[in-house]
N, C-alpha and C positions, 0 to 999 in steps of 0.2 A: 680479124671479121670478128664483127659485134653479133649480138643476138638478133637484131633484126636483121643481118642479111646471111646467117646463117638459116633462119627459119625460112626464110623467102626460098634459098639457096635448096635446101631440104623440100621445100613444098615443088617447086620447080623441077627437081630431079626425078620425084616421085611421078611424074606423068599425068597426074589426076588435078581435076579443075577444085577450087575452093569447095564448091559444091558437091562434089565427089567423095570429098574428104569427110564432109560434114555429115553426108549420109551415112559413111562409115563408122562414124559416131553416134549415131542418132540422134544427130542436132541440127536446125534449122538452117536453109541455104547458106544464109550471110556468115553465120558462128565463126569460120574461118577466117573469114575477111575482117570480121570486128575483132577477133585473138592474135591476127598477125599484125592487125592497124595499133592494136593496143600496145604489142611489144616495140612495134617501132617508134611508137609515141615517146616510149619512155615510162609508160602503166605498168606497173605491175602484173604478171599473169603467175598465175598457180603453176607450181611442178607437175603438179598432176595433170594439168591441162595442157602444158605444153608436151609430159610424156603420152598422152593420149593423141595428142596432135600426131608426133611423132610415129608411135606406134601406128596410125593409120597411113601413112607415108610410108613404112617400110622401114623405121628406122628405130634403133635405139638410144638411149640418152648414157651418155660415160660420164664419170667423173674421174680426171686422171691428175694423179700427186705429179706436180712438179718437178719435183726432183727425183724418180724412181720412174716414173713415166707407166708406173701399174696404175691401171685402170679397175672401174668398179661400174660395171652396168646396170642402169636401172629400167625397170621393165616388168 
């Protein structure tokens, strides 16, 4: 699964609309749509932006060591 698919799945599973997520972030109605579109078109979106959207959706971001499987949660 790539970043675009993961973010779209996270937003979908949250059960919230882009508008609701943007409101939780104190952003404009179109903010989440623009950010997800940016991620899906290969443009860089900062980790803080991604973490904020994940948090608004009820998720944490994690870094996972490929060898040991140990993770570090960002949030």
